[in-house]
C-alpha positions in Angstrom: -23.4 -47.4 -1.6 -19.9 -45.9 -2.3 -18.9 -42.4 -1.2 -17.8 -40.0 -3.5 -14.1 -39.2 -3.7 -13.2 -35.5 -4.0 -11.2 -34.3 -7.1 -10.2 -31.2 -5.6 -6.4 -30.8 -6.4 -5.2 -30.0 -2.9 -7.1 -33.1 -1.4 -5.8 -35.2 -4.3 -2.2 -34.3 -3.3 -2.8 -34.9 0.3 -4.4 -38.4 -0.6 -1.2 -39.2 -2.6 0.9 -38.1 0.3 -0.7 -39.8 3.2 -1.6 -43.0 1.4 1.8 -43.6 -0.3 3.4 -47.0 0.1 6.6 -47.4 2.2 8.9 -47.4 -0.8 7.5 -44.1 -1.8 7.7 -42.6 1.5 11.4 -43.6 1.9 12.3 -41.4 -0.9 10.9 -38.4 0.9 13.4 -38.9 3.8 15.7 -36.6 2.4 18.0 -33.9 3.9 20.4 -31.2 2.5 24.1 -31.5 3.0 26.4 -28.9 4.7 28.2 -26.5 2.5 31.5 -28.4 3.1 29.9 -31.7 2.0 28.2 -30.3 -1.0 31.7 -29.1 -2.2 33.4 -32.2 -1.4 31.0 -34.7 -2.7 29.3 -32.7 -5.4 25.6 -33.3 -4.4 23.1 -31.2 -2.6 21.1 -33.7 -0.7 20.8 -37.3 0.0 18.5 -39.9 2.0 19.2 -39.8 5.7 20.3 -42.9 7.3 21.1 -44.4 10.7 24.6 -43.4 11.6 24.7 -40.0 9.7 25.6 -37.1 11.7 23.1 -34.2 11.5 22.6 -30.7 12.7 19.0 -29.7 13.7 18.2 -26.2 12.2 14.5 -25.8 13.3 12.5 -26.5 16.3 13.1 -26.6 20.0 16.3 -28.7 19.4 17.9 -26.2 17.0 21.5 -26.1 17.0 21.9 -29.6 18.4 24.2 -32.0 16.5 24.2 -35.7 16.9 24.1 -38.9 15.0 20.9 -40.4 13.7 19.8 -43.3 16.0 16.6 -44.3 13.9 14.6 -43.7 10.9 10.7 -44.1 10.7 9.7 -44.5 7.2 6.0 -44.7 7.8 6.0 -41.5 9.9 8.7 -40.0 7.7 10.7 -38.9 10.7 14.3 -39.4 12.0 15.5 -39.8 15.6 18.9 -37.9 16.7 20.7 -39.0 19.8 20.4 -36.2 22.3 17.0 -35.0 21.1 14.8 -36.6 23.7 11.7 -35.7 25.5 11.5 -36.3 29.3 8.1 -37.8 30.3 6.5 -37.2 33.5 7.7 -40.4 35.1 11.3 -39.4 34.2 11.7 -41.8 31.2 13.2 -40.4 28.1 11.7 -40.9 24.7 13.4 -40.0 21.4 11.8 -36.9 19.7 10.8 -37.4 15.9 12.2 -34.9 13.7 11.2 -34.2 10.0 14.4 -34.6 7.9 13.9 -31.3 6.0 14.6 -29.6 9.4 18.2 -30.9 9.6 21.4 -30.6 7.7 23.7 -33.6 7.2 27.1 -32.7 8.7 28.8 -36.1 8.0 27.8 -39.2 6.1 28.1 -42.8 7.1 30.0 -44.2 4.1 30.8 -47.4 5.6 28.2 -49.1 3.3 29.8 -50.0 -0.2 26.4 -49.2 -1.9 26.0 -45.9 -0.7 29.6 -44.9 -1.6 28.8 -46.0 -5.0 25.5 -44.1 -5.1 27.4 -40.9 -4.1 29.9 -41.4 -6.6 27.3 -42.2 -9.5 25.3 -39.1 -8.5 28.6 -37.0 -8.5 29.5 -38.2 -12.0 26.0 -38.2 -13.4 25.0 -34.8 -12.0 21.5 -35.8 -11.6 19.1 -38.0 -9.8 
C-alpha cells in the first residue's frame, strides 16, 4: 500500500528543495557581489566557485575574509580558508557556510567561460 503524499504548499516547497537534483542545487549556490564589484561588472550576484575571495557577513566567522577552498553542491555549502572548527583531538575541519551569508569581494576570472558569462550578463542585463 502506498503512502499518501501531502499537497500542503509548504511541504511541497520543502520537497522540491530537499529532493532537487545536483544541477538544480548548483544554481542555488549564489552570493551577492560587493558594491565595488557590482559597479565594476554590472551584475549583482554570481555563483560562488573555488578560488573566489569572499567576506563572511553572518555567523560566528562574521568579518572573516578568505578564499573559497571548496563547494559542496549536495549540501549547498561553501568552505572558506581560515573558517575552521577545532575538534576535541586538535584536528581542524572546514566549517560549512551557506553562500547567502557571504559577499564576493574578488572573482576568480582565470577561466575563459566565466569571463564570457560575466560579459554576457553585463550586456544582456538579465539572467
